[in-house]
Structure formats: structure tokens, C-alpha cells
C-alpha positions, 0 to 999 in steps of 0.5 A: 256419734251414731252407732253403726247401722249393722250393729243397730240392726243386730240389736234390734233383731235381738229385741224382736226375738224376745218372747213375752213370759207366759201368763202365770196360773190364776191365783186361787186366793180370790176364789178362796176368800169369796167362797169363805165369805159366802159361807160365813154370810150364809151361816150368819143369815141362817143363825139370824133366822133361827134365832128370830124364830126361836126368840118367842120360845126363849122369852116364853121359857124365861117367863115361865121360869120367873113365874115358877120362881115367884111362885116358889118364893112364897108370895104368889098371886095365883091369878097373876101366875095363871095369866103369866102361864097363859102368856108364856104358852101363847108365846111358845106355841105362836098363838094369840088365843088359847082355846080348848078346841085348837090344840097345838099342831104337834098335840097328839093328846087332844083331851089332855090339852082341853083339860089343861086349857079349861084348868088354866081358864078357871085359874085365870077367871074363877072367883076363888084362886087355885090352891098351891098344888093346882098351880104346881100341876098347872106349871108342870103341864105348861112346861109339857106343852111348851116343850112340844114343837108345832 
């Protein structure tokens, strides 16, 4: 059975009058998730760069602490301790050589630096090893220079 044409026309007119629903407002979740992800990424990169830059300083402090512990244990080799101090200091200040003429960038007491480096070189290369008191002073001076930021 075919529907009546009048009834069909009325049903079609009713369907044509239906208006689509308005678009829902955009969801903030994609923006929130991407913003949070970007912040986490920036913080991770900043942390990695800072850690990478400070890693030699951490290694230098660890080496100096081990040298001090070895020296305090009572079986020190003063010459090896002096070489370890020099290595730790080179790591801490980012230099390949330690010379009296080139103090760290943050050094405001150039004469103190020169005196320290001369004493360190003497401890490393002199025929007679330094005394225990001199080594303690050398360790303290190395800690002083390692604490300064260039």
C-alpha cells in the first residue's frame, strides 16, 4: 500500500524543518594535555642540561671527598693525593691545565690562586712529599676553589 500523497508531503515537510544541533563548544582537554606535555618536556630538557653541565662538578666533589677519606684513613700517598686534588680541581673549573697565570673566572684573589697552584705543583712533582699538615691545607684550599662558580 502506498501512502497517501498528502500525508507523505506533510511528513517530508516536517523532516525538512528539522534544524541541525549547534556545534558544541570546543573541548579544553586537548589544549590542557598538550600544554602540560610541553611544560613537562621543557622541564625535562632544562633538568637534563643542568645535570649535564653540573656533572663534572659532582664528579670533582666526589673525587675530592674520596681523596680526603683516603688521606684521613692514615694510609695516604701524598703524591697521589696531590694528583687527585689537581684532577678534581680541573674537573670542577672546566680546565685541562692548572697554571698560576690563569685563575678561574670568578677568582678575585689572584695571589691566593697562584700560591695554591704553586703549592699543588710542588706537592705533585717535588722529590720530597708534603707533610700531613700541608696536605690538609691543600685539601681545604681545593675545597675553597671548587666552591666558586666561574
